[in-house]
C-alpha positions in Angstrom: 20.8 -22.9 -19.2 20.5 -26.3 -20.7 18.0 -28.9 -19.6 19.7 -31.2 -17.1 21.8 -28.4 -15.5 20.9 -27.8 -11.9 19.9 -24.3 -10.9 18.9 -23.0 -7.5 16.2 -20.3 -7.3 15.5 -18.3 -4.1 11.9 -18.3 -2.9 10.1 -15.1 -2.0 9.5 -16.3 1.5 12.3 -18.4 2.8 11.1 -21.5 4.7 7.9 -21.9 2.6 7.6 -25.6 1.8 5.2 -26.5 -0.9 6.8 -29.5 -2.6 9.7 -31.9 -2.4 11.8 -29.7 -4.7 12.5 -27.3 -1.8 15.8 -27.6 0.1 16.3 -26.9 3.8 17.6 -23.4 3.1 14.5 -22.1 1.4 15.6 -22.5 -2.2 14.2 -24.5 -5.1 16.5 -26.8 -6.9 15.8 -26.9 -10.6 16.3 -30.5 -11.7 14.6 -30.6 -15.1 12.1 -28.8 -17.2 9.6 -31.6 -16.8 9.9 -31.6 -13.0 9.5 -27.8 -12.9 6.5 -27.9 -15.1 5.0 -30.6 -13.1 5.5 -28.8 -9.8 4.3 -25.5 -11.1 1.1 -27.1 -12.4 0.6 -28.8 -9.1 1.0 -25.6 -7.1 -1.1 -23.6 -9.6 -3.9 -26.2 -9.4 -3.8 -26.1 -5.6 -3.9 -22.3 -5.5 -6.7 -22.1 -8.0 -8.8 -24.8 -6.2 -8.6 -22.9 -2.9 -10.6 -20.0 -4.2 -13.8 -21.9 -3.4 -12.7 -22.5 0.2 -11.7 -18.8 0.6 -15.1 -17.7 -0.8 -16.9 -20.0 1.6 -14.9 -18.6 4.6 -15.7 -15.1 3.4 -19.4 -16.0 3.1 -19.4 -17.5 6.6 -17.7 -14.4 8.1 -20.1 -12.1 6.4 -23.1 -14.0 7.7 -21.7 -14.3 11.2 -20.1 -10.9 11.9 -22.1 -7.9 13.1 -23.0 -5.3 10.5 -19.9 -3.4 9.4 -17.3 -5.8 10.8 -17.0 -7.9 7.7 -16.0 -5.0 5.5 -13.6 -3.8 8.2 -12.0 -7.2 8.4 -11.6 -7.4 4.6 -10.1 -3.9 4.4 -7.8 -4.0 7.4 -6.8 -7.7 7.7 -7.1 -9.5 4.4 -4.5 -9.5 1.5 -7.1 -8.5 -1.1 -9.6 -5.8 -1.8 -13.3 -5.8 -1.0 -13.9 -6.2 -4.8 -11.9 -9.4 -4.9 -13.6 -10.6 -1.7 -17.0 -10.0 -3.4 -15.8 -12.0 -6.5 -14.5 -14.9 -4.3 -17.8 -15.0 -2.4 -19.9 -14.9 -5.5 -17.8 -17.6 -7.2 -18.0 -19.9 -4.2 -21.8 -19.4 -4.0 -22.1 -20.2 -7.7 -19.9 -23.3 -7.4 -21.9 -24.5 -4.4 -25.2 -23.9 -6.3 -24.4 -26.7 -8.7 -25.9 -24.8 -11.6 -22.9 -26.0 -13.6 -20.9 -29.0 -12.3 -17.6 -27.9 -10.7 -15.6 -30.0 -13.2 -17.0 -28.0 -16.1 -15.9 -24.6 -14.5 -12.6 -22.9 -15.0 -10.1 -22.8 -12.0 -10.0 -19.0 -12.0 -12.3 -17.3 -9.5 -12.5 -14.2 -11.7 -13.7 -16.3 -14.6 -16.2 -18.2 -12.5 -17.4 -14.8 -11.2 -18.0 -13.7 -14.8 -20.0 -16.8 -15.4 -22.0 -16.4 -12.1 -22.9 -12.8 -13.1 -24.2 -13.7 -16.5 -27.9 -12.9 -16.9 -30.0 -16.1 -16.7 -31.0 -16.2 -20.4 -27.4 -15.8 -21.4 -26.2 -18.4 -19.0 -28.8 -20.9 -20.2 -27.8 -20.2 -23.8 -24.1 -20.7 -22.9 -25.0 -24.0 -21.1 -27.0 -25.3 -24.1 -24.2 -24.4 -26.5 -21.6 -26.1 -24.2 -19.7 -22.8 -24.0 -19.1 -23.2 -20.3 -15.9 -25.3 -20.0 -12.7 -25.3 -17.9 -10.8 -23.5 -20.7 -13.3 -20.6 -21.2 -11.6 -17.2 -20.8 -12.8 -14.0 -19.2 -12.4 -12.4 -22.7 -14.9 -14.9 -24.2 -17.4 -14.2 -21.4 -17.0 -10.4 -21.7 -17.6 -10.7 -25.5 -20.6 -12.9 -24.8 -22.0 -10.3 -22.5 -21.2 -7.5 -25.0 -23.0 -9.3 -27.8 -26.1 -9.9 -25.8 -26.1 -6.3 -24.4 -25.9 -4.8 -27.9 -28.7 -7.1 -29.2 -30.9 -6.5 -26.2 -30.3 -2.7 -26.4 -32.6 -2.6 -29.4 -36.0 -2.3 -27.7 -38.8 -4.6 -28.7 -41.3 -2.6 -30.9 -45.0 -3.2 -30.5 -46.2 -2.0 -33.9 -49.9 -2.1 -32.9 -49.2 0.3 -30.0 -47.1 2.6 -32.2 -49.9 2.7 -34.8 -52.5 3.5 -32.2 -50.3 6.2 -30.7 -49.7 7.7 -34.1 -53.5 7.8 -34.7 -54.1 9.6 -31.4 -51.4 12.1 -32.1 -52.8 12.8 -35.6 -56.3 13.4 -34.1 -54.7 15.7 -31.5 -52.8 17.5 -34.3 -56.0 18.0 -36.3 -57.7 19.5 -33.2 -54.8 21.9 -32.7 -54.9 23.0 -36.3 -58.6 23.7 -36.1 -58.1 25.7 -32.9 -55.3 27.7 -34.6 -57.5 28.3 -37.6 -60.4 29.5 -35.4 -58.0 31.8 -33.5 -56.6 33.3 -36.7 -60.1 33.9 -38.1 -61.0 35.9 -35.0 -58.0 38.2 -35.3 
């Protein structure tokens, strides 16, 4: 199809009205590439920005409902899993904390969740290096976590303690050797 040709596209849910491109019969009328891109961007931004509101509602429900009812509500009545609900709640809490200004965060709840769950030293380092930005990807955050995990998996070695332990073990070994020599001489 060439730009400028008009194409009609059926919506998944007839009657859904998000923008002025929709006609009365539940179809989108393609007018131009630019108008489609513009409308898609507008809708995408709206959808992504709502994750904070959804997370806030989930947090309010969790706080207000009796024990067990929140989980039941999520499982039985909401269009996403408990895992997604947890990510939305955590992302909303992080946004509301103001640790990083909202305009510096990505629009993806999953990416904000990854940022929110960074250990504090890694988050501080990422902030200082200006790594936290709207375009940061989950892949970058996963790699950041992996790099820090591998570097922190090497335990700190206290050489003084190791030398003292070695000295004590050598003293113990000498005692055992003497005891064995004494035992052998009695046989």
